[in-house]
C-alpha positions in Angstrom: 79.1 159.1 134.8 83.5 159.2 136.2 85.6 162.0 135.5 88.8 163.3 136.9 89.2 166.8 138.5 92.7 168.3 136.9 92.1 170.7 139.5 93.5 167.8 142.2 93.3 165.2 140.1 91.0 162.9 142.0 88.1 161.2 140.3 84.8 162.6 140.8 81.6 160.6 140.6 78.9 162.8 138.2 75.8 162.5 140.1 73.9 161.1 142.6 76.1 158.2 144.8 74.9 154.8 145.0 74.6 152.6 147.5 77.8 149.9 146.9 74.4 147.1 147.6 71.1 147.8 148.1 69.7 144.8 149.6 72.7 144.1 152.5 75.2 146.0 154.8 78.2 145.7 153.8 79.8 144.5 157.3 83.2 143.6 156.6 86.8 145.2 154.8 86.4 141.6 152.4 83.0 142.7 151.6 83.4 146.1 150.6 86.3 145.3 148.5 84.5 142.2 146.3 81.4 144.8 146.3 84.0 147.3 145.1 85.1 145.5 142.3 81.7 144.1 141.5 81.0 147.9 141.2 84.5 148.4 139.3 83.2 145.8 136.3 80.3 148.0 135.3 80.9 149.4 131.9 80.6 152.6 132.5 83.9 151.9 135.3 85.6 149.9 132.5 88.8 152.7 133.0 88.4 152.9 136.5 90.8 150.1 139.1 90.6 149.9 142.9 94.5 150.7 142.7 94.4 154.2 140.4 90.9 155.1 143.2 93.2 154.5 146.3 96.4 155.6 144.9 95.4 158.8 144.6 94.7 159.4 148.5 98.0 158.2 149.7 99.8 160.6 149.5 102.3 158.6 151.6 102.9 156.0 149.2 102.5 153.0 152.2 100.0 151.0 151.4 96.8 152.7 153.6 94.2 155.8 153.9 92.3 156.8 155.8 88.7 155.9 156.7 87.7 159.3 155.7 90.0 159.5 153.1 88.6 156.1 152.4 84.8 158.3 153.0 86.0 160.4 150.6 87.7 157.9 147.7 84.5 156.9 147.3 82.3 159.2 147.6 83.5 161.5 144.7 83.1 158.3 143.1 79.5 157.8 143.6 79.9 155.5 146.0 77.8 155.7 149.2 78.3 154.0 152.4 76.0 153.3 155.2 76.8 154.9 158.7 77.1 150.9 160.1 79.9 150.9 156.9 82.2 153.3 157.7 
């Protein structure tokens, strides 16, 4: 379940993080985005969007976040990346 934490206005996943792809490593940004879109299509994630997720971390509103912020954002959504994927 994904909820918003009112303390920090961040989306958070309640449960164990899951890999976006069990069958293959995510080798590039295009595959990461494709995998995230597939994850977001799940019925339990119907209220989320990639924009909503990352806007929360783009405090400077420059349209970019650091890799650390990305890992944190995905982790809060219950998405776990392999070290090689980061």
